[in-house]
C-alpha positions in Angstrom: 34.4 8.2 31.4 35.0 5.9 34.4 31.5 4.7 35.1 31.4 1.4 37.0 30.8 -1.3 34.5 27.9 -2.7 36.5 25.9 0.5 35.9 25.6 1.2 32.1 25.5 4.9 31.3 21.9 5.0 30.1 20.7 3.1 33.3 22.7 5.6 35.4 21.0 8.5 33.6 17.6 7.0 34.3 18.6 6.7 38.0 19.6 10.4 38.0 16.3 11.4 36.5 14.4 9.3 39.1 16.6 10.5 41.9 17.0 6.8 42.8 18.7 6.7 46.3 19.2 2.9 45.8 21.9 3.8 43.4 23.7 6.1 45.8 27.2 4.7 46.2 27.1 3.0 42.8 28.3 6.0 40.9 28.4 9.8 40.9 27.5 12.2 38.1 29.3 15.4 37.2 28.0 18.5 35.4 30.4 20.1 33.0 28.6 23.5 33.1 28.8 23.8 36.9 32.0 21.9 37.7 30.0 20.0 40.5 29.5 16.3 41.0 26.5 14.8 42.8 25.1 11.5 44.0 22.1 10.1 42.0 19.5 11.1 44.5 20.6 14.8 44.7 17.5 17.0 44.9 19.0 19.8 42.8 17.6 20.6 39.4 18.4 18.0 36.8 21.1 19.0 34.2 21.0 18.4 30.5 22.1 15.0 29.5 24.8 16.3 27.1 26.5 18.1 30.1 26.7 15.0 32.3 29.6 12.7 32.9 29.5 9.6 35.1 32.2 8.3 37.5 32.3 5.2 39.6 33.9 7.0 42.6 34.0 10.5 44.0 37.8 10.6 43.9 37.6 10.0 40.1 35.3 12.9 39.7 37.6 15.1 41.8 40.7 13.9 39.8 38.8 15.2 36.7 38.5 18.6 38.2 35.0 18.5 39.7 34.1 19.5 43.3 31.5 17.8 45.6 28.0 19.2 45.7 27.4 20.9 49.1 23.7 19.9 49.0 23.9 16.1 48.6 27.5 15.7 49.8 28.4 12.8 47.5 31.9 12.4 49.0 30.3 11.3 52.3 28.3 8.2 53.2 24.7 8.5 52.2 21.6 8.0 54.3 20.7 4.8 52.3 24.2 3.5 52.9 24.1 4.3 56.6 20.8 2.4 56.9 22.2 -0.6 55.0 25.2 -0.7 57.3 23.0 -0.5 60.3 20.8 -3.3 59.1 23.9 -5.4 58.3 25.3 -4.9 61.8 21.9 -5.8 63.3 21.8 -9.0 61.2 25.2 -10.0 62.5 24.1 -9.3 66.1 20.9 -11.4 65.6 22.8 -14.2 64.0 25.6 -14.5 66.6 24.2 -13.4 70.0 23.4 -16.1 72.6 20.4 -14.0 73.6 19.1 -12.1 70.6 18.9 -8.3 71.3 15.5 -6.7 71.3 14.3 -4.0 69.0 15.1 -1.2 71.3 18.7 -2.4 71.8 19.2 -2.8 68.0 17.8 0.7 67.3 20.0 2.3 70.0 23.1 0.8 68.4 22.0 2.2 65.0 21.3 5.6 66.6 17.7 5.5 65.3 14.2 5.4 66.8 12.7 1.9 67.3 10.0 2.7 64.8 12.4 3.9 62.1 14.8 1.1 62.6 12.0 -1.5 62.4 10.9 0.0 59.1 14.3 0.1 57.4 15.2 -3.4 58.7 12.0 -4.9 57.1 12.6 -2.9 53.9 16.1 -4.4 53.5 15.5 -8.0 54.6 11.8 -8.6 54.1 11.5 -9.7 57.7 11.0 -8.0 61.1 14.0 -8.1 63.5 12.1 -10.6 65.6 11.4 -12.9 62.7 14.9 -12.6 61.5 16.3 -13.5 64.9 14.0 -16.5 65.2 15.1 -17.8 61.8 18.8 -17.3 62.8 18.2 -19.3 66.0 16.5 -22.1 64.0 19.5 -22.2 61.7 22.0 -22.4 64.6 19.9 -25.2 66.1 20.0 -27.1 62.9 23.8 -26.8 62.7 24.2 -27.8 66.3 22.0 -30.8 65.8 23.8 -31.9 62.7 27.2 -31.6 64.6 26.3 -32.8 68.1 23.1 -34.8 67.8 21.8 -33.8 71.2 18.5 -32.0 71.2 19.0 -30.3 74.6 22.4 -29.0 73.8 21.2 -27.7 70.4 18.1 -26.0 71.9 20.0 -24.1 74.6 23.1 -23.5 72.5 21.0 -21.8 69.8 19.4 -19.4 72.4 16.0 -21.0 73.0 14.8 -20.4 76.6 13.1 -23.8 76.9 12.8 -27.1 75.1 9.1 -26.5 74.5 9.9 -23.3 72.5 12.5 -25.2 70.5 10.2 -28.0 69.6 7.5 -25.5 68.5 10.1 -23.7 66.3 11.4 -26.9 64.9 7.9 -28.1 63.9 7.2 -24.9 62.1 10.5 -24.6 60.3 11.6 -28.1 59.5 8.4 -30.1 59.4 10.4 -32.8 61.2 10.7 -33.8 64.8 14.1 -32.5 66.3 15.2 -36.1 66.9 14.9 -36.8 63.2 16.8 -33.6 62.4 19.5 -34.7 64.9 20.0 -37.9 62.9 20.8 -35.8 59.8 17.3 -35.9 58.4 17.1 -39.6 58.4 13.5 -39.4 59.6 12.4 -38.2 56.2 12.0 -40.2 53.1 12.7 -38.4 49.7 11.8 -40.2 46.5 13.7 -39.3 43.4 12.8 -39.7 39.8 14.3 -38.5 36.5 13.3 -38.0 32.9 14.7 -36.4 29.7 13.4 -33.0 28.8 14.2 -30.4 26.1 16.6 -28.7 28.5 18.6 -31.8 29.5 17.6 -34.1 32.3 15.0 -33.2 34.9 15.4 -34.6 38.4 12.5 -34.4 40.8 12.5 -35.0 44.6 9.2 -36.0 46.2 8.3 -35.8 49.9 5.1 -37.0 51.4 3.6 -33.5 50.8 4.6 -33.0 47.1 7.5 -32.0 44.9 10.3 -30.6 47.1 12.8 -30.0 44.3 13.1 -29.9 40.5 16.6 -29.8 39.2 17.6 -29.2 35.6 21.0 -30.6 34.4 23.0 -31.9 31.6 22.9 -35.4 33.0 21.1 -37.4 35.7 24.1 -37.6 38.1 24.3 -33.8 38.4 20.6 -33.7 39.3 20.9 -36.4 41.9 23.9 -34.7 43.5 22.0 -31.5 43.9 19.2 -33.4 45.6 21.7 -35.1 47.9 23.1 -31.7 48.9 19.6 -30.3 49.4 18.4 -33.1 51.7 21.6 -34.2 53.4 21.2 -37.5 55.0 17.5 -38.0 54.4 16.7 -41.4 53.1 16.7 -41.2 49.3 14.7 -43.8 47.4 14.5 -44.2 43.7 11.0 -43.9 42.4 9.6 -46.6 40.2 6.7 -46.8 37.8 4.4 -45.2 40.3 6.1 -41.8 39.6 6.1 -42.0 35.8 2.9 -40.0 35.6 4.1 -37.3 37.9 7.4 -37.0 35.9 5.4 -36.8 32.7 3.5 -33.8 34.2 6.8 -32.1 35.3 8.3 -32.6 31.8 5.1 -31.2 30.3 5.4 -28.2 32.5 8.8 -27.4 31.0 7.3 -27.2 27.5 3.8 -26.1 28.5 4.4 -23.8 31.5 0.8 -23.2 32.3 0.6 -26.7 33.5 3.1 -26.0 36.3 0.2 -24.6 38.4 -1.3 -28.1 38.6 1.8 -29.6 40.2 1.6 -30.5 44.0 4.5 -28.6 45.7 6.3 -29.0 49.0 7.6 -25.5 49.3 10.3 -25.0 52.0 11.7 -21.6 52.7 11.8 -18.7 55.1 8.7 -16.6 55.5 10.1 -14.0 53.2 11.3 -16.5 50.5 7.8 -18.1 50.4 6.2 -14.6 49.9 8.6 -14.0 47.0 8.0 -17.5 45.5 4.2 -17.0 45.7 4.6 -13.7 43.8 6.7 -15.5 41.2 3.9 -18.0 40.6 1.6 -15.1 39.8 3.7 -13.8 36.9 1.7 -14.6 33.8 3.2 -17.1 31.4 5.0 -15.3 28.5 5.8 -12.2 30.6 8.6 -11.1 32.9 8.9 -9.0 36.0 11.9 -7.1 37.6 13.3 -7.7 41.1 11.9 -4.3 42.0 8.4 -5.1 40.8 8.4 -8.3 42.8 9.6 -6.4 45.9 6.7 -3.9 45.4 4.2 -6.8 44.9 5.0 -8.3 48.3 4.9 -4.9 50.0 8.7 -4.5 50.5 9.6 -2.0 47.7 13.2 -1.5 48.9 14.0 -5.2 49.3 15.0 -5.9 45.6 18.3 -7.4 46.7 16.6 -9.7 49.2 14.2 -10.7 46.4 17.2 -11.6 44.2 18.6 -13.8 47.0 15.2 -15.5 47.4 15.1 -16.2 43.6 18.6 -17.7 43.9 17.4 -19.9 46.8 14.6 -21.5 44.8 15.1 -25.2 44.2 11.9 -25.9 42.3 12.7 -25.0 38.7 9.8 -24.0 36.3 7.0 -24.7 38.9 8.3 -21.7 40.9 9.2 -19.6 37.8 12.2 -17.6 39.0 13.3 -17.6 35.3 10.7 -14.9 34.7 12.5 -12.4 36.8 14.9 -10.0 34.9 17.0 -6.9 35.6 15.5 -3.5 35.5 16.9 -2.9 32.0 15.3 -6.2 30.8 18.5 -8.1 30.6 18.8 -11.6 32.0 20.2 -12.0 35.5 21.7 -15.2 36.9 19.9 -18.5 37.0 20.7 -21.5 39.2 20.3 -23.8 36.2 22.2 -21.6 33.7 21.3 -18.4 31.8 21.1 -20.5 28.6 18.2 -22.5 30.0 16.6 -19.3 31.4 16.7 -17.8 27.9 15.3 -20.9 26.3 12.4 -21.0 28.8 11.5 -17.4 28.3 11.7 -17.8 24.5 9.5 -20.8 24.6 6.9 -19.1 26.8 6.9 -15.9 24.6 6.4 -18.0 21.5 3.5 -19.8 23.1 1.5 -16.7 24.0 
């Protein structure tokens, strides 16, 4: 059996039973009694498990003597794959075009109606094409400001039609005046503090609005370096005794996670990331959720990959509990601060229920 190692046989069989089109392209299954191989979402009658073999690629199934199903055409690109490619092309266009294309233009390139394209784009990315384009322009502006330092050049170079539009977008996205961003974030003051915790050293970064980052590391220097990378050239100031009480609360949240809800947070992310992070904070202590369940909870059931990326982008450990998200089979996925720490957090929470 040549099943792709990323899709265990039992998980693949469950995908076949569910006709899961999200797994199309991950593997094909062949039926010994018919000599035919299919994609997971094939609408044909389900075979008996004992007659099924799994292959990572259509050519492997054909080399084993099976022929392609004429109903689901597993040796051709699937609808789900076509949609994913169309969204990927649209994302590139929105990220690189001087003037972002409108919905009609994007849909025309994909060969889809505007309504259908809008729906699949949001399902894959968690954002509308317009919101995605605005976020891409904001990122380009940030990069231009960091490299050139001139607000006017950055605004028009990123595709904003006027300085007023750019200032409005900058205020929403960065919570900083563009002039401060142009100086590498020097207009913002970030206070850092550290304390030992059961998982090593916890490093916290405080802005004027709350906790902007919580890093877990083996030592203090690793945590400080992560904060430096996060906040670039913002003015970093070491916190003194005034921050000892807050640090005590953060450390307590590591061992008593229900206390994390009391921490004042400065959450910074895209609109989609913040929806995901809000859903993570609703996962009860001592329980877990899958990426698919989080995607469904935010109203984007097909966006489980985007949910995974949002979990990976989280910089506030424990308080935004991305450690409570697991794979569909219950196994632990990656964790910014290490799978060992993720396992320890989950075990501590399960033991405290």
